[in-house]
C-alpha positions in Angstrom: 137.4 104.6 117.2 140.2 105.4 115.0 140.6 103.2 111.9 144.1 102.5 110.1 144.8 103.8 106.8 144.4 101.8 103.7 148.0 100.8 103.4 148.4 99.4 106.6 145.2 97.2 106.3 147.0 96.4 102.7 149.9 95.3 104.7 148.3 93.3 107.5 146.6 91.5 104.9 149.8 90.4 103.0 151.3 89.6 106.0 148.5 87.4 107.5 148.4 85.6 103.8 151.5 85.1 102.4 153.2 82.7 104.9 150.0 80.1 104.8 150.5 78.1 102.0 153.9 77.7 103.3 152.4 76.4 107.1 149.7 74.3 105.0 152.1 72.7 102.8 153.6 71.1 106.2 152.2 68.5 108.2 153.4 67.2 111.6 156.5 65.3 110.5 157.6 68.0 108.4 156.6 66.1 105.0 154.7 67.5 102.2 151.3 65.9 102.3 149.6 65.0 98.9 147.7 68.4 97.9 144.3 67.9 96.2 145.7 69.2 92.7 143.5 66.5 90.8 140.6 66.6 93.0 138.4 69.3 90.8 135.4 69.5 93.5 137.6 70.6 95.7 139.3 73.2 93.8 135.7 74.2 91.8 134.0 74.4 95.7 137.6 76.7 97.0 136.9 79.3 93.4 133.0 79.4 94.3 133.6 80.4 98.3 135.8 82.7 97.2 133.7 84.1 94.5 130.3 84.1 96.4 132.4 85.9 99.5 133.2 89.1 96.9 129.8 88.9 95.8 128.3 89.7 99.3 130.8 92.0 99.7 130.1 93.9 97.0 126.5 94.0 96.8 126.1 94.6 100.4 128.5 97.6 100.5 126.7 99.1 97.5 123.3 98.6 98.9 125.2 100.3 102.4 126.3 103.4 99.8 123.1 103.8 98.9 121.4 103.7 102.9 119.1 100.9 102.2 120.3 97.9 103.8 122.9 97.6 107.0 125.7 95.0 107.6 123.8 92.6 109.9 126.9 91.6 111.3 127.9 94.0 113.6 131.4 93.5 114.5 132.1 94.3 110.8 130.0 97.3 110.6 131.1 100.1 109.4 134.6 98.7 108.4 136.6 99.3 105.1 136.7 97.0 101.9 140.2 95.8 102.3 138.9 95.0 106.5 136.0 92.7 104.9 137.7 90.9 102.4 140.7 90.2 105.0 138.0 88.9 107.5 136.4 86.7 104.4 139.0 85.7 102.8 140.4 84.2 105.9 137.3 82.5 106.6 137.4 81.2 103.6 140.6 79.9 104.2 139.5 77.9 107.6 136.9 76.6 105.5 138.8 75.5 103.3 141.7 74.7 105.8 139.0 72.4 107.7 137.0 70.8 104.5 140.6 69.2 103.3 141.6 67.8 106.7 138.0 66.4 106.7 138.8 65.0 103.1 142.3 63.5 103.7 142.4 63.1 107.9 138.7 62.3 109.1 139.3 58.9 111.1 135.5 58.0 110.4 134.5 57.5 107.3 131.1 59.0 107.3 132.9 62.0 108.5 135.0 61.8 105.6 132.6 61.4 102.9 131.1 65.3 104.9 134.7 67.2 103.5 132.4 69.5 101.2 129.9 70.7 104.1 132.1 73.7 105.6 132.2 75.2 101.8 129.0 74.3 101.3 127.8 76.2 104.5 130.1 79.0 103.4 128.5 79.4 100.0 125.2 79.3 101.4 125.6 81.6 103.5 127.4 84.1 101.1 124.8 83.5 98.8 122.0 84.8 101.1 124.0 87.8 102.3 124.7 88.8 98.4 121.1 88.0 97.8 119.5 90.5 100.5 122.4 93.0 99.5 121.0 92.8 95.2 117.6 92.5 96.8 118.0 96.2 97.4 120.5 97.1 95.3 118.7 99.4 93.0 116.0 101.0 95.4 117.5 104.4 97.0 115.6 105.6 100.4 113.7 108.7 99.6 
């Protein structure tokens, strides 16, 4: 299977990620919604999601390079780091946007209180992936 060069992967990543803030800042009427600037919990979960995602990628790539483990996601197996960061970044953006939507626009009050759940599940999945990579960190196959 042919792979894209690193420059092409970075250009695709930049092209996909740069318009996102402008798209997210518009609602259906074209007005700018209130962004959660003061909500520290939203930003803390966003940073935690990104940090655990990067930890997952790096720990998995390290143990794959040693030959002590393999990527469990068959769609991402054998991909380069830029592709992994692109996929992880887009999934982080989607979970953050979904959590924000639940926080601001969900009509049911019980659902509105679960705004943190998408990011919490993403953090848990990232920590599980990182823990399996760290578990085999120093063990090289003999």
